[in-house]
N, C-alpha and C positions, 0 to 999 in steps of 0.2 A: 543336626538341626538343619532344617531347610529354610532358606530365606524366602519371605513372601515376594511376589512379583510386583515391582514398582514401575510406574511409567515415568521415565526420566526425560527431561527436556534435553535435546541434543544440540540445539543451536546455542551460541554464546549469548546469554541473557543477563550478564553481570552489570553491576553499576560502575565497573572499571574496565579499561581496555585490556584486551588479551595481549600477553607478552609473547614476543617472538624468541625468547630465550628459554622458554619452558615447554614441556609437553603436557597437555591437559587431557585427562580422561575421566569419565564418570564411573564411579564404583559404588558398591553396596556392601554392607556387613551387618551382622545382627548382634544385639546385646543379649544378656543372659535372661531377659524377660521375653525373648522371642520376637522382639520388634526389629524390623529391618530398617537400617538407616541409609539414607542417600548422601553421597559425598562427591566432591570434586577432588581428584588427585592431581598434584602438580609435581613434575619431575624436571630437574635440569636437563636441557637437551644434550644428547650425546653422553649422558652420565653412564658410567660403567661400575660394576661391582656393587657391593653393599653400601648403602648410604645411611647417614643419620636421618632420623625421621621425626616429624613434629605433627601432632594432631591439633587442629585449631577449631574453635567454636565461639559463637557469640556475635553480637550482644544478645541480651535477654529480649526475645521478641523479634530478632532479626533472622535472616536466612543466609545460607552460604554464598549467595550471589552478591551479598553486600560486603561488609568490611572483613569478615573472617576469610573470605576468598581473596581479598586484597592482601592481607597478611600472608596467607598461604602461598600465593603466587610470588610475592616479593621474596619470601624466604627460600622458595625454590630457585629463584634467580641467584640466590646467595649460596646455593650448593646443597640444600636439604630436600629430601623427599617429603612432601607435605600433603595433608588431607584436611580439607575444610568440610565439615559435615553439618547437616540439619539435625537438630535434636529430635528425640522421639516426639511424635504427635504433631510435628510442625513441618513446614516446607514440603519437600518431596519425600521425606521420610514417612515410614508407616506408623501404625499405632492408632488405636481408637480408645476413647473419643478424641476428636481433634482439639488442638490448642489448649492442652492441659499441661501444667508444669508439675514437677515432682523433684524434691531435693535428692531423693534416692536414685530415681531413674535417670535424672539428668547428670548426676555424678557418674553413674554406671555407663552412660553414653561415652564419656571420655575413656573409661577403662575398656569398653568394647572396641573403641578405635585402636587402642593399644594392642588388644587381641589381634585385630586385623593386620596391623603393621608387623607384629612380632613373627608372623608366619610367612611373610613375603620373602621371596628369594633376593629381592633388590634392597632389602632393609637390614641393617645391622641391629638385631634385636636387643643388643646391649647399649644402644645409643638412641633411645626414644625419649622425646620430650613432649610437652603439651603447652598450649597457649590458650587462655580464656580471656575474652573481652567482656567488659561490663559485668552483667550478672553471671556470665560463665567464667569470669575471673574467680569468683568465690567458689564455683563448682570445681574449677581446676585446682585450687588450693586444697579443697576437700578430697579430690581424687589423689593428689600427691600424698595426703595423709594416710591413704588407704592402700594405694597400689605401689609396691616397692619396685616394680619394673620401670616406673617413670623416673628418669634420671635428672630432668631439669624442667622447671615449670615457670611460666611467665603469666602473671595476671595483669592485664592492661586496663586502665581506667575502671577498676573493679567496683562492683557492688557486692555486698553480702545480702542476697535477696531474702534470706531468712530474718536478718536483723531489720531490714526496712519494712518487711511485712508485719513483723511482730511489734515494732516500736515506732513506726512512722519515720518520715524524714527527720534527720537530725535528732532522733530519739524523742521527739516531742509528744508522742503518744505512748510512752513507755510506762504504762500503769495498768493495773488489772481491770479497772472499769472500762478504759478505752478498748482493751483487747476483748473484753466480754461483749461490748456492743458490736464490735466488728464481727466476732464469731457468731453472734446472734443473727446479724444481717446475712452473713454468708450461709448459715445453716437454713435460714428461711429461703434463700435462693436455691439451695439444694432441693428442698421440697418442691419448689416451683418448677425446677428443671425436671425433676422426676415425673411430676404430674403432666407436664407438656411433652415430655420425651425429647426435649432439645436442651442443649447447654447454651445458656445465654452468654454472649460475649461482653467483655467489659469495655470494649472500645480501645482503639489504638491511640496514637498521639492526637490530641485534640485538633479539630479542623472544622471551621475556620479558627484561626488563632485569636483569642481575645486580646484586646489592646493592653489589658492589665495583667497578662500572663507573666508569671515569674520567669527569670532569665533561663532557668534550666529547661522549662517547657519550650521557650523559644529556641533554645539550643537543639532540643530534640526535633522540633518542627523543621528547623533548617536542614536537618539531615534526612529524616524519614519522609517528609511530605513534599520535598522538592526534587528536582532532577538530580541533585547531588547524590541522594541515597534511596529514593523511592524504589520499591520493588513490589510487584503484584502479589507475591507470596509472603511478603513480610507481615507479621502480625502487627508490629508497631506502625507500619505504613497504612494498615487497613483496620480490621475489626478488633484486633487485640486478642488477649487470652480469655479463656472461660472465666467468668466472674469468680467461681469457687476455687480457682487455682491457688489462691492465697492461703487456703486453710492449712495444707500440709507445710507450706513454707513458714507459717506462723509458729507451728508447733514443733519444728525439728531444726534447731540451730545446727549449721553445718561445720563450723570451724572449731569445734570443741577440742580437737586433738592436733591442731595445727602446730603446736610447739613440740610435737614429737616427730615432725618431718625431718628426716635425715638428708634427703636429697636437696639439690640446689633450687632455690626459689627467688625470683625477682618480681617485685611488685612495682609496676610502672604507672605513674599517675601525674596528671597535670595539677599544678598548685592552684589554678583558678577554677578547677572543676568543682561543682557543687558536691560531688561524690568523693572528694579528696579524703574526707574523714574515714571512709571505709578502708581505703588503701593504707593510710597511716596507722589506724587502729589494728588492722589485720597484721601488718608488719610487726608492730610492737608486741602483739599477742603471740606471734609466731616465734619470736626470738626470746621471749621471757622464759627463763629457766630451761632453755633448750641447749644442751651441750653441743648441738650441731648448728650453731648460729652463724658460724664463720662463712658459710656459703649462702647466706640470705642477704638480700639487697633491696633497698627502697630507692628507686630511681625517680627523682622528681623532675618533671618537665616544666620549666619555668614559663609562665604565661599561657599554658595550655588549658582550655576548658574541656569538659567531658568528651564531647564529640570530636575534638581535634585529634584524639587518639583512635577514632574510628577510621578516618581516611586522610589524616594529615591536616585537615582544616584549611587547606589552601596555603599552608605555611610550612609544609614538610615537618610537622610536629612529631611524627613517629620516628624514633631513632633506630632505624633498622640496622645501622652499624653496631649499635650497642646490643641489639638482640642477637646479631650474628656472633659477636664476641662472647656473649653470655653462653649461648648454646655450644659454641665450639669449645669453650673452656670446660663446660660441665657435662657434656654428652660423652663421657669417657668411661 
């Protein structure tokens, strides 16, 4: 298979400073749908031999220049070879049409990164883990349920995008009539898009911010729309996903077999996050009737809101020492 040619930015354009402890390079790899993904690879400086490796992605609607890159660079400082990638159809990665989400393809993106890492001379193929943030936390757990090469998985401040798409926030729209009306509107949008030949975007984080916006919207605004986390290629910072992206997410729940995962999984969530219920419920479902529950963990970060686990929230909320300990223990 031949990778498509991507135009990759070579200058440092991240939302976080470059570390002098790691070596950074741009890389590409393809998934089994033939889409070429763009990524940043971080390696500890002066590293020798085969290293444990971690693939990192998320949040849902973000790019690798935002918090996935911060996670990847920091974990590289701690001794891991890491890759932060843009999912299919977004950022610098390939795939058409642009800005579309898919529970299948986006789970595959993680597995494709494992493909890429598995054949590198500087990676120990038996010591590969993944880390998903926000909506990619759910995709990471789904990948762990499918890909036996993945030895350790972290889902940070996770969303189950299929659950929130089908049931609404806090499951308030979990009924057939609400789903029918949403599907009706989305399918009408499909007809409109086909007629015009363009996919209409749903809009990123609302801007300007309404005074009566709920806290979680303010939380997102504070990250995606300010100097703290804004990036020109980020969907959430700009025009958002295609409006019809929710259709496949509504109809294909991704965590059906999470309680069959044998490898180690840690779900890390702030107890003040509006999304905390996703992490708690995913953990409980994962260990229910699972004979391999001993290597599963729910790490609760007291006082942390959703975006605190994007970049630390100015209070060092991301427990990188715990992540290092988890991966060192389970990447064996």
